[in-house]
Legacy VTK file of the C-alpha trace (Angstrom):
# vtk DataFile Version 3.0
C-alpha trace
ASCII
DATASET POLYDATA
POINTS 424 float
-0.414 -0.044 -0.930
3.295 2.377 0.775
3.989 1.399 -2.601
0.827 2.183 -4.230
0.368 5.593 -2.234
4.580 6.454 -3.455
3.526 6.103 -6.348
0.125 7.807 -6.313
1.945 11.588 -5.315
2.182 14.422 -7.336
5.082 15.761 -9.226
6.681 17.973 -8.692
6.013 21.289 -10.440
9.222 23.368 -12.228
8.576 26.137 -13.968
9.425 25.769 -18.264
10.731 22.195 -19.536
13.269 22.605 -22.647
13.168 19.359 -24.204
15.141 17.906 -27.169
17.593 20.784 -27.240
21.625 21.059 -27.875
23.167 22.594 -25.189
26.252 24.650 -26.789
29.191 24.103 -24.115
31.263 26.718 -24.657
33.747 26.360 -22.270
33.808 22.366 -23.583
33.834 23.579 -26.966
30.915 21.025 -27.778
27.419 20.221 -28.465
25.530 18.289 -26.036
22.842 17.132 -28.157
19.317 16.224 -27.278
18.787 17.246 -23.498
16.053 17.815 -21.222
16.370 20.894 -20.092
14.344 21.776 -16.632
14.478 25.361 -14.980
12.691 26.197 -11.700
12.181 29.877 -11.190
15.277 31.961 -12.288
17.258 28.573 -12.022
18.341 25.639 -14.512
17.280 22.675 -11.725
18.047 19.119 -13.765
19.683 18.238 -16.892
18.908 15.095 -18.304
17.039 12.324 -20.748
13.170 11.734 -21.176
13.053 9.893 -18.303
14.197 12.370 -16.124
12.001 15.104 -17.447
8.676 12.847 -17.163
9.457 12.346 -13.337
7.812 16.738 -13.201
4.988 18.275 -14.272
5.989 21.484 -16.501
4.132 24.155 -16.690
5.951 25.134 -20.044
6.654 23.242 -21.844
9.291 24.588 -25.136
9.956 21.744 -27.895
13.935 22.297 -28.219
13.814 20.035 -31.211
16.857 21.025 -34.089
17.312 24.133 -32.313
20.816 25.306 -29.425
20.822 26.679 -25.877
23.675 29.184 -25.081
23.562 31.199 -22.352
22.632 34.490 -22.192
25.129 37.653 -24.330
26.616 40.003 -22.098
27.291 42.920 -22.787
30.299 44.796 -20.674
30.846 48.537 -21.758
27.086 49.798 -21.811
26.495 53.809 -21.429
22.890 54.953 -20.119
22.958 58.578 -20.169
21.519 62.159 -21.470
19.553 64.198 -18.171
17.250 65.012 -20.340
15.476 62.295 -21.810
15.698 59.483 -18.833
12.857 57.457 -20.469
14.602 56.785 -24.179
17.441 55.491 -22.196
14.635 53.098 -19.603
13.138 52.200 -23.641
16.063 50.780 -23.576
15.976 47.627 -21.291
13.394 45.014 -23.604
15.541 46.558 -26.040
18.681 44.415 -24.625
15.946 41.392 -24.263
15.014 41.238 -27.620
18.768 40.932 -29.113
19.058 38.139 -26.403
21.373 40.694 -24.133
20.623 39.551 -20.444
23.195 41.278 -18.622
25.055 45.392 -19.198
28.033 46.307 -17.829
27.001 50.089 -17.475
30.251 51.646 -17.629
28.522 55.369 -16.277
27.072 58.355 -17.393
25.322 60.999 -15.811
21.864 59.225 -14.702
23.412 56.748 -12.291
20.747 57.094 -9.596
18.207 55.921 -12.350
20.593 53.161 -13.530
21.171 51.699 -9.923
17.044 52.137 -9.329
16.833 50.056 -12.539
19.265 47.505 -11.302
17.169 46.896 -8.209
14.177 46.487 -9.461
15.184 44.027 -12.725
16.789 42.535 -8.963
13.949 42.026 -7.496
11.875 41.259 -10.551
9.654 44.497 -10.798
10.980 45.310 -13.986
11.753 43.979 -16.941
15.582 44.348 -18.669
18.616 42.526 -18.735
20.907 42.057 -15.347
23.035 45.863 -14.670
25.689 45.615 -13.242
26.883 49.520 -12.528
29.958 51.807 -12.391
27.451 54.257 -10.632
29.803 57.600 -11.632
33.033 57.208 -12.495
35.884 59.044 -10.729
37.601 62.010 -12.668
39.905 64.940 -12.464
38.370 69.039 -11.850
36.055 70.078 -14.194
35.574 67.236 -17.153
33.851 67.160 -20.049
31.784 64.273 -18.744
28.818 64.963 -16.925
27.551 63.168 -13.794
30.713 62.788 -12.516
32.644 62.416 -9.022
35.536 65.109 -9.803
38.430 64.856 -7.373
41.271 66.560 -6.536
43.321 64.958 -3.264
43.269 62.038 -1.389
40.587 63.240 1.034
38.229 63.849 -2.266
39.048 60.754 -3.356
38.554 58.628 -0.210
34.994 59.859 0.143
33.813 59.172 -3.749
34.783 55.812 -2.931
32.640 56.849 0.273
29.778 57.419 -1.374
30.178 54.923 -4.138
30.139 51.847 -1.344
27.177 53.483 -0.129
25.334 54.042 -3.823
26.454 50.345 -3.706
28.021 49.987 -7.267
29.545 47.022 -8.775
32.548 47.735 -10.039
34.668 51.408 -10.538
35.757 52.940 -13.310
38.517 55.725 -13.427
39.375 58.041 -16.800
41.596 60.258 -17.365
40.010 63.211 -18.715
41.353 65.653 -16.078
43.165 63.669 -13.890
46.282 63.182 -12.088
48.723 60.954 -12.835
49.600 60.463 -9.163
45.939 60.373 -8.241
44.671 58.203 -10.699
46.840 55.835 -8.881
45.625 55.948 -5.178
42.162 55.868 -7.212
43.345 52.228 -8.394
44.753 51.119 -5.348
41.943 52.308 -2.714
39.338 51.235 -5.218
40.569 47.572 -5.533
41.989 48.104 -1.799
38.180 47.973 -1.270
37.139 44.990 -3.139
35.428 46.581 -6.508
37.248 45.600 -10.060
38.660 48.853 -11.834
38.261 49.414 -15.120
39.528 52.723 -17.286
40.621 54.452 -19.302
44.906 55.223 -19.576
46.674 58.348 -18.636
48.811 59.578 -21.330
51.592 59.826 -18.186
50.689 56.674 -17.032
52.598 53.123 -19.272
49.904 49.553 -19.318
52.056 47.717 -16.573
51.966 50.950 -14.055
48.086 50.899 -14.175
47.599 47.027 -14.398
50.104 46.871 -11.347
48.116 49.090 -9.482
45.730 46.809 -9.877
43.503 47.436 -12.655
41.400 44.811 -13.829
40.231 46.260 -17.394
41.561 48.116 -20.287
38.656 50.183 -21.482
38.949 50.669 -25.025
41.491 48.159 -28.066
43.396 51.901 -28.973
45.579 51.706 -25.313
47.109 48.244 -26.126
49.108 50.461 -28.885
50.922 51.439 -25.783
52.323 48.972 -25.279
53.137 47.687 -28.701
57.022 49.833 -28.578
59.273 49.206 -26.860
59.214 53.630 -27.003
56.491 53.386 -24.084
57.657 54.174 -21.227
59.589 57.008 -23.051
56.210 58.942 -24.873
54.763 58.207 -21.793
57.619 60.515 -19.716
57.610 62.792 -22.825
53.216 63.630 -22.374
54.290 63.686 -18.408
56.641 66.487 -19.216
55.180 67.646 -21.729
58.008 67.290 -24.247
55.755 65.849 -26.316
51.758 66.509 -27.897
49.235 63.787 -28.540
50.111 63.859 -32.298
53.901 63.634 -31.271
53.392 60.441 -28.855
50.550 59.055 -31.804
53.471 59.193 -34.670
56.569 58.285 -32.735
54.071 54.674 -31.100
52.800 53.785 -34.653
56.381 54.185 -36.262
58.049 51.911 -33.720
55.777 49.213 -33.011
56.981 45.341 -32.475
54.580 42.845 -32.448
57.547 40.759 -30.524
57.492 44.206 -27.530
53.766 44.029 -28.168
53.144 40.371 -26.900
55.859 40.378 -24.258
53.790 43.074 -22.827
50.466 41.283 -23.045
51.886 38.356 -21.136
53.057 40.622 -18.515
49.607 42.297 -18.357
48.053 38.812 -18.539
50.258 37.703 -15.261
48.896 40.504 -13.594
45.462 39.596 -14.005
44.301 42.493 -16.828
42.020 42.075 -19.335
40.546 44.090 -22.643
37.661 45.336 -23.187
38.141 46.279 -26.709
35.252 47.700 -27.520
36.618 47.237 -31.672
32.990 48.590 -32.893
32.556 52.115 -32.046
36.768 52.209 -33.445
35.188 50.866 -36.131
31.956 53.373 -36.745
34.707 56.115 -35.964
37.373 55.076 -38.311
34.969 54.296 -41.263
32.136 56.847 -40.698
32.668 58.784 -44.365
32.246 54.993 -46.092
28.970 53.850 -44.286
25.190 54.473 -44.489
24.865 54.069 -40.594
21.852 56.331 -41.685
20.168 54.403 -43.303
19.597 51.335 -40.801
17.166 50.177 -39.457
17.367 49.498 -36.750
17.411 53.991 -35.574
13.321 53.484 -35.671
13.942 51.285 -32.473
16.069 54.160 -30.966
14.266 57.513 -30.017
15.051 61.005 -30.961
17.070 62.766 -28.148
19.276 59.274 -28.293
19.856 59.559 -32.160
20.643 63.240 -32.085
23.798 62.736 -28.590
24.950 60.537 -32.198
26.187 64.271 -33.947
28.205 65.500 -31.806
30.751 63.508 -33.234
29.879 63.408 -36.485
29.975 67.073 -36.435
33.110 67.271 -35.190
34.653 65.191 -37.482
32.668 66.728 -40.395
35.840 69.033 -41.310
38.616 66.155 -41.474
41.037 66.225 -44.163
41.853 63.080 -46.385
44.680 63.060 -44.127
42.470 63.111 -40.692
40.096 60.402 -42.438
43.368 57.667 -43.543
44.640 58.134 -39.960
41.565 57.575 -38.179
41.754 53.926 -40.662
45.632 53.309 -39.882
44.983 53.506 -36.224
41.823 51.186 -36.043
43.661 48.486 -38.049
46.912 48.474 -36.233
44.902 48.140 -32.836
42.717 45.732 -34.136
45.296 43.404 -35.586
46.318 42.706 -31.911
43.752 40.943 -31.245
44.005 37.440 -31.830
47.689 38.223 -29.716
46.041 39.313 -26.898
44.585 36.162 -27.266
47.138 34.402 -28.028
48.445 35.819 -24.947
46.984 35.063 -21.984
45.350 38.318 -21.482
41.476 38.229 -20.730
39.197 39.689 -24.166
35.492 40.588 -22.505
32.956 41.687 -25.347
31.926 45.143 -24.644
30.739 47.677 -27.185
29.912 51.048 -25.267
26.594 51.272 -26.794
24.469 53.763 -25.711
23.819 57.637 -25.965
26.566 59.873 -27.497
28.912 57.086 -29.290
27.392 57.082 -32.978
25.826 54.446 -34.182
26.283 52.295 -31.582
23.190 50.710 -31.365
22.360 49.331 -27.626
21.020 45.657 -28.300
22.795 44.835 -31.576
26.003 46.301 -30.565
26.997 42.589 -29.339
26.434 40.803 -32.157
28.181 43.203 -34.261
31.037 43.120 -31.672
31.144 39.793 -32.226
31.637 39.918 -35.364
34.073 42.072 -35.392
36.409 39.701 -33.721
35.478 37.074 -35.672
37.076 38.801 -38.613
39.779 39.966 -36.546
41.349 36.708 -35.829
39.336 35.405 -33.467
36.962 31.750 -33.259
33.499 31.795 -32.816
34.048 29.984 -29.719
37.191 32.309 -28.931
34.087 34.844 -28.990
30.928 33.740 -27.542
33.934 33.402 -24.703
34.768 37.004 -24.549
31.311 38.009 -23.870
29.814 34.913 -21.829
32.151 33.119 -19.739
34.665 36.156 -19.231
32.131 38.760 -18.281
30.897 36.649 -15.507
34.538 36.590 -14.950
35.354 39.828 -14.259
32.509 40.420 -11.515
33.779 36.652 -9.611
30.366 35.448 -10.963
31.510 32.542 -13.115
29.402 30.195 -10.405
26.253 31.617 -11.387
27.061 32.745 -14.902
28.506 31.384 -18.627
27.081 27.946 -18.779
23.868 25.912 -19.292
24.327 23.670 -16.045
22.317 22.277 -12.995
22.828 25.205 -10.307
23.210 28.331 -13.416
21.197 31.394 -13.670
18.207 30.524 -16.782
19.084 33.450 -18.667
19.133 31.885 -22.004
19.593 32.408 -25.469
17.479 29.329 -27.890
19.135 29.261 -30.971
17.287 28.795 -34.676
20.980 27.628 -35.687
24.987 26.261 -33.837
26.400 29.922 -32.495
LINES 1 425
424 0 1 2 3 4 5 6 7 8 9 10 11 12 13 14 15 16 17 18 19 20 21 22 23 24 25 26 27 28 29 30 31 32 33 34 35 36 37 38 39 40 41 42 43 44 45 46 47 48 49 50 51 52 53 54 55 56 57 58 59 60 61 62 63 64 65 66 67 68 69 70 71 72 73 74 75 76 77 78 79 80 81 82 83 84 85 86 87 88 89 90 91 92 93 94 95 96 97 98 99 100 101 102 103 104 105 106 107 108 109 110 111 112 113 114 115 116 117 118 119 120 121 122 123 124 125 126 127 128 129 130 131 132 133 134 135 136 137 138 139 140 141 142 143 144 145 146 147 148 149 150 151 152 153 154 155 156 157 158 159 160 161 162 163 164 165 166 167 168 169 170 171 172 173 174 175 176 177 178 179 180 181 182 183 184 185 186 187 188 189 190 191 192 193 194 195 196 197 198 199 200 201 202 203 204 205 206 207 208 209 210 211 212 213 214 215 216 217 218 219 220 221 222 223 224 225 226 227 228 229 230 231 232 233 234 235 236 237 238 239 240 241 242 243 244 245 246 247 248 249 250 251 252 253 254 255 256 257 258 259 260 261 262 263 264 265 266 267 268 269 270 271 272 273 274 275 276 277 278 279 280 281 282 283 284 285 286 287 288 289 290 291 292 293 294 295 296 297 298 299 300 301 302 303 304 305 306 307 308 309 310 311 312 313 314 315 316 317 318 319 320 321 322 323 324 325 326 327 328 329 330 331 332 333 334 335 336 337 338 339 340 341 342 343 344 345 346 347 348 349 350 351 352 353 354 355 356 357 358 359 360 361 362 363 364 365 366 367 368 369 370 371 372 373 374 375 376 377 378 379 380 381 382 383 384 385 386 387 388 389 390 391 392 393 394 395 396 397 398 399 400 401 402 403 404 405 406 407 408 409 410 411 412 413 414 415 416 417 418 419 420 421 422 423
């Protein structure tokens, strides 16, 4: 009788069953065919065969026959901003999800308090959108050109700025070099790292990549900075910029004339050993370099963006309108020189983390779609499709130490997943 009662027990409930699905094992470099994936709330509860699945009662069943399942995409460098058009930024949240972007790393803007509010509401399931990990306002020097920054000029002001970021419970810290004094920049990296944050940022002209890496900076944002570590004259150029003996144009000319692959590889390996990675933002650099050769204004995705967000693209277009043919060629040469470093960086062991710079101000860098174009550029310039996917869905969580929760279709992982019609 006891056995009969057990046999009559109601099957345990689960929320979603995906049957006959091909799992994309990005880390293992394989496809796991015809699996059954069981999801309870926001977590992958079990993975197995039809016999396992038959033991549960799903609220929803999805037929995955002929389809592929992988972790949701991470865009690890976006910007929400434009204090006058917060509503247009809110509209980007479902747009990201529509393009399969389930997590974004917000690298600061001028509406940080709104972004922090959205982050918490999404985490509490009160708002639909991608998981947001945000730096809040970034740390800068006095009279920065960027609105919304925490401007500091002394150690005391830096400490207060970091205190405020702790109160805001930001997810990481971003530091940039518009007006930040190099010595204070280094101090900011060390102090933010000591408080337990991962630190990202730009690199002041007076500092080398090795210096900021040794201080604890975890990512270099934008691939162009990696050209600095690709010349034997990096220290000399930095010293010249620090003393004022070299202008930016002169420094760039020396850098481009002295690029050396063997030097680059040695320096990249050193940076890798110190735990520093790079977020290339290749797409925005491409857009800028080839702005005059593409008819971006005809892109239909512009129909999904608000008018003020689209208008924010014009500042760069207008600034470049008077460029000479030499200026335009220099942009292209600089982009191509940086882009060709990508496979060398991969070989060196440095972590490449996929991010796009999408959002306001960054011309034709479309939220949601951008990460797909970014990964395409990665492959175009020498990475394999698998390496490109790793840069988004594995190295993104790795930046935050979230590998246990994200990065694979496995039991116990987050059910932020993409169901695809073809093998990515």
